[in-house]
N, C-alpha and C positions, 0 to 999 in steps of 0.2 A: 569454802575456795570457788567451790563451783556458783554458789551464789554472787561471787564477787564478779563473776565472768557475764554472769546474766544483769547483772545491774548497770555494766558498763556497755553493754550491749544496745546501741542506739537503734529502735525499731525504727525511727524515721529516718535514718540514714540508709539502713539497710532497705526500705522501701523505694528509696531515691534512687540506688543503684540499681534495683531490678527495674525501674520504670526506664532509666537511661538503656539497659540493654535489650528491655522487650522494644523501645523505641526504634534504636538501632537497627535488631532484628526485621522489626513492621517495615523499615524504611528501604533495606538491604531485600527483603521481600517481594516491596512494592515496584520497586525497581527493576528487579527481574523478570516480574509481571509484565509490567507497562513495556519493557524491550520485546520481550516475547509476542505480545499481544500487538505490538507497533510494528514488529518484523514481518509477521503473520498479515497484517492489514497491508502494507505496503509491498508486501509478494504478490498477493493477490491484485491489488490495485493495477501494479505496474505489469504484471500477467495480461490482464485484461487490456490494457492500454496499449501493449505491444501488438497484442494479438489483434485489436481493432484496428490498429496501423499498418499490420501485414494484409490484412484484410482487405482494406482501403489501397494499399501500393498495388497489391496483385488486380484489383477492379480497373485501375487505372491501366495498367499494362494492357490486359486483354483489350479495355475500349481503345489503346492505340493501336493494337493489332487490328481492331475492327474499323478502325476508321482507315487504316491502311489499304483494307480490303473493300474500301467504299460501302459498308453497312451503312444502313438508314441510322441517323441517330435516334428516332424511336425505338430502334430493336436495341440498340447500345444501353440507352437508359433503362430499356426493359431487362437486358440481361445481366448487365454490370449493378444496377442500382444506384448509379451515379446519377447527379442530375442533370438536368440540360446544361447549365450554368458551368459544372464541373467538364462535361463534353466539350462547350466551347473552351474552354481554359486549354483542354490539352490539344485542341486545332489550333489556337493561337500560339503555343507553343512552339508549333513544327514550323 
């Protein structure tokens, strides 16, 4: 009776089922890993861009205050890190 069961057992079918299950597991693991890495990279990039934009906004605010107090443009450029063009643009906005 046991020999009958083994003869009916198709090793190729078993291997195919195992391959399909292994492939599904690998795909699922790959998706999880990709999402995790993508989220991490996106967070880092977003944080960096947000920080840089915040610093640029603050520099423009400081420059506007210094312009209102009639500071020399050269000093504003030096103190804020903004370019002459950026300072002139702030002047034009007022």
